[in-house]
C-alpha positions in Angstrom: 28.8 227.2 182.2 26.3 229.3 180.2 25.6 233.0 179.9 22.7 233.0 182.4 25.2 232.0 185.2 26.5 235.6 184.9 23.3 236.6 186.7 24.9 235.4 189.8 27.1 238.4 189.7 24.1 240.5 190.5 24.7 239.2 194.2 28.0 240.9 194.4 29.1 244.5 194.7 31.2 244.5 191.5 31.4 247.1 188.7 32.0 245.0 185.5 34.2 246.5 182.6 34.5 243.4 180.4 34.0 239.6 180.4 35.5 236.7 178.6 35.1 232.9 178.7 37.6 230.8 180.6 37.9 227.1 181.0 34.6 226.3 182.5 34.3 229.8 183.9 34.0 233.4 183.3 36.8 235.8 183.7 35.9 239.4 184.0 37.5 242.9 184.5 36.2 245.0 187.3 37.1 248.4 188.8 38.5 246.3 191.7 40.7 244.1 189.5 40.5 240.7 187.6 37.9 238.2 188.9 36.7 234.8 187.9 33.2 233.1 188.3 33.3 229.4 188.4 31.1 226.4 189.5 31.7 225.3 193.0 30.8 221.8 194.4 31.9 222.5 198.0 30.0 223.8 201.0 30.2 227.3 202.7 32.4 225.6 205.4 34.8 224.3 202.7 35.0 227.7 201.2 35.7 229.1 204.7 38.5 226.6 205.2 40.1 227.6 201.8 40.0 231.3 202.7 41.6 230.7 206.1 44.4 228.9 204.4 44.6 231.8 201.8 44.7 234.3 204.6 47.6 232.5 206.3 49.5 232.5 203.0 49.1 236.1 202.5 50.1 236.9 205.9 53.3 235.2 205.1 53.9 237.6 202.1 52.6 235.4 199.3 49.8 237.5 197.8 48.9 235.7 194.5 46.4 233.2 195.5 42.7 233.1 194.4 40.9 234.1 197.5 37.1 233.5 197.3 35.2 236.8 197.7 31.9 237.3 199.8 28.7 238.3 198.0 26.4 241.1 199.4 25.1 238.8 202.1 28.6 238.0 203.3 28.4 234.4 202.0 31.3 232.8 200.1 29.2 230.5 198.0 26.3 231.9 195.9 23.4 230.0 194.3 21.4 230.6 191.2 17.5 229.9 190.8 18.3 226.2 190.2 20.5 226.0 193.4 23.6 225.6 191.5 26.7 226.8 193.5 29.2 229.4 192.2 32.1 231.2 193.7 33.9 234.5 192.7 37.6 234.6 193.2 40.3 237.1 192.7 42.2 236.2 189.5 45.5 236.9 187.7 46.9 237.1 184.2 49.6 234.8 183.0 50.1 231.5 181.2 50.1 228.0 182.6 53.4 226.5 183.5 54.9 225.0 180.4 55.5 221.4 181.1 58.2 221.3 178.3 60.2 224.1 179.8 62.7 223.0 182.4 63.1 226.5 183.8 59.3 226.8 184.4 59.1 223.4 185.9 61.7 224.1 188.4 60.1 227.6 189.1 56.9 225.8 189.8 58.8 223.5 192.4 60.2 226.6 194.0 56.8 228.1 194.2 55.3 224.9 195.8 58.1 224.9 198.4 57.5 228.5 199.3 53.7 227.8 199.7 54.3 224.9 201.9 56.3 226.9 204.3 53.3 229.2 204.8 50.4 226.7 204.6 49.8 226.0 208.3 46.8 226.8 210.3 47.9 227.3 214.0 46.0 226.1 216.9 46.4 229.4 218.9 45.2 231.6 216.0 41.6 233.1 215.9 39.4 231.6 213.2 35.7 232.2 212.4 33.2 230.0 214.3 31.0 227.5 212.7 27.5 226.2 213.9 27.7 222.5 214.9 24.3 222.2 213.0 25.9 223.5 209.8 29.0 221.3 210.2 26.7 218.3 210.7 24.8 219.0 207.4 28.1 219.4 205.6 29.3 216.0 207.1 26.1 214.2 206.1 26.7 215.2 202.4 30.3 214.0 202.6 29.1 210.8 204.5 26.5 210.0 201.7 29.2 210.5 199.1 31.6 208.2 200.9 28.9 205.5 201.2 28.3 205.8 197.4 32.0 205.3 196.6 32.2 202.3 199.2 29.3 200.7 197.3 30.9 201.0 193.9 34.1 199.0 194.8 36.8 200.2 197.2 37.2 203.8 196.1 36.6 203.0 192.4 34.8 206.2 191.9 37.7 208.3 193.1 39.7 208.4 189.8 42.3 211.1 189.5 41.1 212.6 192.9 41.4 209.5 194.9 44.3 210.9 197.0 41.8 213.7 198.1 39.5 211.4 200.1 39.0 212.8 203.6 38.9 211.0 206.8 35.5 211.2 208.5 36.2 211.3 212.3 33.8 211.8 215.1 30.6 213.4 213.7 30.0 217.1 214.9 26.6 216.3 216.2 28.0 213.4 218.4 30.6 215.8 219.8 27.9 218.2 220.7 26.0 215.5 222.4 29.0 214.4 224.3 29.6 217.8 225.5 25.9 218.2 226.5 25.4 221.2 224.2 22.7 221.9 221.8 23.4 221.3 218.1 23.2 225.0 217.4 26.3 225.7 219.5 29.2 227.5 217.7 32.7 226.2 218.0 36.1 227.2 216.8 36.3 226.3 213.1 39.8 224.8 213.5 38.1 221.8 215.1 35.7 221.3 212.4 38.2 221.8 209.7 40.4 219.1 211.1 37.5 216.7 211.4 36.2 217.3 207.9 39.3 218.1 205.9 42.1 215.6 206.9 43.3 213.1 204.3 43.1 209.6 205.0 46.3 207.8 206.2 48.5 206.9 203.1 48.7 203.3 204.3 44.9 203.0 204.3 44.8 204.4 200.9 47.3 202.0 199.5 45.5 199.1 201.1 42.3 200.1 199.5 44.0 200.5 196.0 45.5 197.1 196.2 42.2 195.6 197.1 40.9 197.3 194.0 43.6 195.8 191.9 42.8 192.3 193.1 39.1 192.8 192.3 39.9 194.0 188.8 42.3 191.1 188.0 39.6 188.7 189.3 37.1 190.3 186.9 39.3 190.2 183.9 40.2 186.5 184.6 36.7 185.4 184.5 36.0 187.3 181.1 35.1 184.4 178.5 36.3 186.3 175.6 39.3 188.6 176.3 40.2 191.7 174.3 43.8 192.4 173.3 43.9 195.0 176.1 42.6 192.5 178.7 45.2 189.9 177.7 48.1 192.4 177.9 46.7 193.6 181.2 47.0 190.1 182.6 50.4 189.5 181.2 52.0 192.6 183.0 49.6 192.6 186.0 51.8 190.5 188.4 54.9 192.8 187.8 53.0 196.0 188.7 51.0 194.3 191.5 54.5 193.2 193.2 55.4 196.9 193.2 52.2 197.8 194.7 52.5 195.3 197.4 56.1 196.3 198.1 55.1 199.9 198.5 52.4 198.9 201.0 54.9 196.8 203.0 57.4 199.6 203.1 54.7 202.2 204.2 53.7 199.8 207.0 57.4 199.8 208.1 57.4 203.6 208.5 53.8 204.0 209.7 54.9 205.0 213.3 57.3 207.5 212.0 54.6 209.0 209.8 52.3 209.1 212.7 55.0 211.0 214.7 55.5 213.3 211.7 51.8 214.1 211.4 51.9 215.0 215.0 54.9 217.2 214.6 53.6 218.9 211.6 50.0 219.5 213.1 48.2 222.1 211.1 50.3 221.6 207.9 48.0 221.9 204.8 48.7 220.7 201.2 47.3 222.1 198.0 45.7 218.7 197.1 45.8 219.2 193.3 49.0 221.0 192.5 49.6 220.8 188.7 50.6 222.8 185.8 47.1 223.9 185.1 46.9 225.7 188.4 50.2 227.7 188.1 50.0 231.0 186.3 53.4 232.5 185.2 53.9 236.1 184.2 57.6 237.2 184.0 59.0 236.6 187.5 55.6 236.5 189.1 53.8 233.3 189.9 50.2 232.8 191.0 48.8 229.7 192.4 45.1 228.8 191.9 42.3 226.2 192.6 42.7 225.4 196.3 39.3 223.5 196.2 41.1 220.3 197.4 43.3 221.7 200.0 43.4 219.6 203.2 45.5 218.7 206.2 48.0 216.1 204.8 51.7 215.5 204.3 53.0 218.2 202.2 55.4 216.0 200.3 52.2 214.4 198.6 51.9 217.7 196.5 55.5 217.3 195.4 54.9 213.7 194.5 51.8 214.4 192.4 53.6 217.3 190.5 56.6 215.3 189.9 54.9 212.2 188.8 52.9 214.1 186.1 55.8 216.1 184.8 58.2 213.0 184.8 55.5 210.9 182.8 55.7 213.7 180.1 59.5 213.4 180.1 59.9 209.6 180.1 61.0 209.6 183.8 64.1 211.7 183.0 66.3 211.0 186.1 68.3 214.1 185.8 65.1 216.4 185.8 63.5 214.4 188.6 66.5 214.8 190.9 66.7 218.5 190.1 63.1 218.8 191.1 63.8 217.1 194.5 66.9 219.3 195.2 65.3 222.5 194.2 62.3 221.7 196.7 64.7 220.7 199.4 66.7 224.0 199.1 63.7 226.0 200.1 61.8 223.6 202.4 64.1 220.8 203.7 62.8 217.3 203.4 63.1 215.2 206.5 64.2 211.5 206.3 60.7 210.1 206.6 59.3 212.5 204.0 62.0 211.4 201.6 61.0 207.8 202.3 57.3 208.6 201.8 58.2 210.3 198.4 60.1 207.1 197.5 57.2 204.9 198.4 54.8 207.1 196.6 56.9 206.9 193.4 57.3 203.1 193.8 53.6 202.6 193.7 52.3 201.9 190.1 49.7 204.6 190.3 49.3 205.2 186.6 48.8 201.5 186.1 46.2 201.4 188.9 44.3 204.4 187.4 44.2 202.8 184.0 42.7 199.6 185.6 40.1 201.6 187.4 39.2 203.5 184.3 38.9 200.3 182.3 36.8 198.6 185.1 34.3 201.6 185.2 34.0 201.7 181.4 31.7 200.0 178.9 33.2 196.5 178.4 31.1 195.9 175.2 33.6 198.1 173.3 37.1 198.8 174.6 38.7 201.9 173.4 42.0 201.6 171.6 43.2 204.3 173.9 43.4 201.8 176.8 45.9 199.6 174.9 47.9 202.8 173.8 48.1 203.9 177.5 49.2 200.5 178.8 51.8 200.3 176.0 53.2 203.6 177.2 53.4 202.6 180.8 55.3 199.5 179.8 57.6 201.4 177.6 58.4 203.8 180.3 58.8 201.3 183.1 62.5 200.8 182.6 63.2 204.6 182.8 60.9 204.7 185.9 62.9 202.0 187.6 66.2 203.8 186.9 64.8 207.0 188.4 63.7 205.1 191.5 67.2 203.6 191.9 68.6 207.2 191.9 66.0 208.5 194.3 
């Protein structure tokens, strides 16, 4: 983000006092408080969905979330002369959660559990209305992106954000035609939100990932001259792939219970990218940021993603892992099927799959030494990971 992007602030009723650079953003002090200007890849509808979730959280007494501010025209997303998208959010001082500090890690888990108790959009609440025509345009962009991903090998382009893939349900324009209404009719946004921002079922996700792993294995096998990484990859592939298939099998066994849970937890929203980077701590205060990937999903997936990244940094420390689960459960009780889903998620060798996907999409003429180093680390931690799995 360059200095010229600051001209976007002319679209806001803000009195600037000082500015400084952040990570890919501008942070500035105003007479109304601390604010941040950052790039935004989503639509106006996506920003509206985020703010509805933020409002719900604040109604529950949790104030420290980065709500998006409207510009002078009342829009949440602003554009510059080159049509680049930006948003201005409320911001907070503090340091990122220290992943080497167990006290801060457990505080972040407590924070997540408190958030989850509040992150639920209710059917009977009043939400802004959205034009079906606007929703259709939003859906077309998402559909085009989905087709691009499908054309490039079963979700290969998803990378770290693969879990954020949304399910495209009945198109909004088809809904309008079914009801015999014009495309410009306005409908309650909760209907549009549910159709656009619902994560795909976990079984569908794992099935796609396993198809991806099969494809990568076939590709590596056909390589005439294999690198040291490719040889090591094939040597350990069957062990990790067996875990992947077992995770898919266990998920199939509980698919009906998960569907019942989805119905029972209708309206539940997860953060979608809960990590130490998005948790700001200042004394006893905690602020949670970057809800750009929030969506309707099983909230235990947030806990899984945070735990996996922390435990990888701590060589899958069983004591720490169990303390994280217990800390969360004290504030927001995990049901039996949620615990089972957490176990299945932990069982799946996601780090191995991501390394394989990264290799597959890289330049094969020169394979970085980092791939071998990462594979060695995964293999080195596998025994500790299995020990944690048994305890879990």
